C-alpha positions in Angstrom: 18.2 -4.5 17.7 17.7 -8.1 17.3 16.6 -10.0 19.3 19.8 -12.3 19.4 21.5 -8.4 20.2 18.9 -8.5 22.8 19.2 -11.9 24.7 23.5 -11.7 24.2 25.4 -11.7 27.8 22.6 -11.5 29.7 24.3 -12.2 33.4 22.1 -13.6 36.0 23.6 -15.5 39.2 27.2 -14.9 38.3 26.4 -16.4 34.6 25.8 -15.6 31.1 22.5 -17.3 29.8 22.6 -19.0 26.7 19.8 -18.3 24.4 18.9 -20.6 21.0 15.9 -20.4 18.7 13.6 -22.9 19.4 15.8 -26.2 21.2 18.2 -25.5 23.8 20.8 -28.5 23.6 23.4 -26.9 25.8 24.1 -28.5 29.4 22.9 -25.0 31.4 20.0 -25.8 33.7 19.0 -22.0 32.8 18.9 -20.5 29.5 16.5 -19.0 26.7 14.6 -20.2 23.5 13.3 -17.5 21.1 10.3 -18.0 18.2 8.4 -16.9 16.3 4.7 -16.5 17.4 3.1 -14.7 14.5 3.9 -11.9 11.4 0.8 -9.8 10.7 0.7 -8.0 7.6 -0.6 -4.6 7.3 -1.9 -3.1 4.5 -3.9 -0.3 3.1 -7.2 0.0 1.1 -5.4 -1.2 -1.9 -3.7 -4.1 -0.6 -0.2 -2.8 -0.6 1.6 -4.2 2.1 3.2 -0.8 4.1 4.9 -3.4 6.6 4.4 -6.4 9.2 4.6 -6.9 12.6 6.1 -10.4 14.4 4.9 -11.4 17.5 7.3 -13.4 19.2 7.9 -15.8 22.8 11.2 -15.8 24.8 10.9 -19.5 26.9 13.1 -18.8 30.1 14.0 -21.5 31.7 15.9 -22.0 35.2 16.5 -24.1 38.2 15.3 -21.1 40.9 12.8 -18.8 40.9 13.2 -16.9 37.4 11.1 -13.9 38.5 14.2 -11.8 38.3 15.5 -12.8 34.9 12.5 -12.5 33.3 12.7 -9.4 34.5 16.3 -8.6 32.7 15.2 -9.9 29.8 11.7 -7.8 29.5 14.3 -5.0 30.3 16.5 -6.1 27.8 13.8 -6.3 24.9 12.3 -3.2 25.7 15.8 -1.0 25.4 16.0 -3.0 22.2 12.9 -1.5 21.0 10.6 -4.2 21.4 7.2 -3.7 23.1 6.4 -6.7 25.7 2.7 -7.8 25.4 2.9 -10.4 28.4 4.0 -13.2 30.6 2.9 -16.4 30.9 2.1 -18.1 34.0 5.1 -19.6 35.8 5.4 -23.5 35.9 7.2 -26.0 37.4 8.0 -28.6 34.9 8.5 -32.2 37.2 10.0 -33.6 33.9 13.1 -31.4 33.9 12.6 -30.2 37.6 12.9 -26.4 35.4 10.8 -23.6 36.6 9.6 -22.0 33.1 7.3 -19.0 32.0 7.1 -16.8 28.8 7.5 -13.7 27.7 5.6 -12.3 24.5 6.8 -9.4 22.7 6.3 -7.9 19.0 8.4 -6.0 16.9 6.3 -3.0 15.1 8.2 -3.3 11.7 10.0 -6.1 10.1 
């Protein structure tokens, strides 16, 4: 599955959570953004590339404590074949009045 397929149609607190690549421009106070953190090239001894790993981050934003939404995102990513490597520190952003945390994951072959 793609990241987009994993993040589509996530329901939380009675609403579908919108998501966007890099920047969210909508009106919802609960949303997800995602971006590529790094690509790792895996090669053999003769420098022949045999696969690339992609490391990604999902940012979770919400007006209320997002732990259950973070768990839904993790479950969806794992169901889609991604490996979750960790979550970031939960923060409250005074300038947006939103909670913000991250989920880091990778796909072993792209």
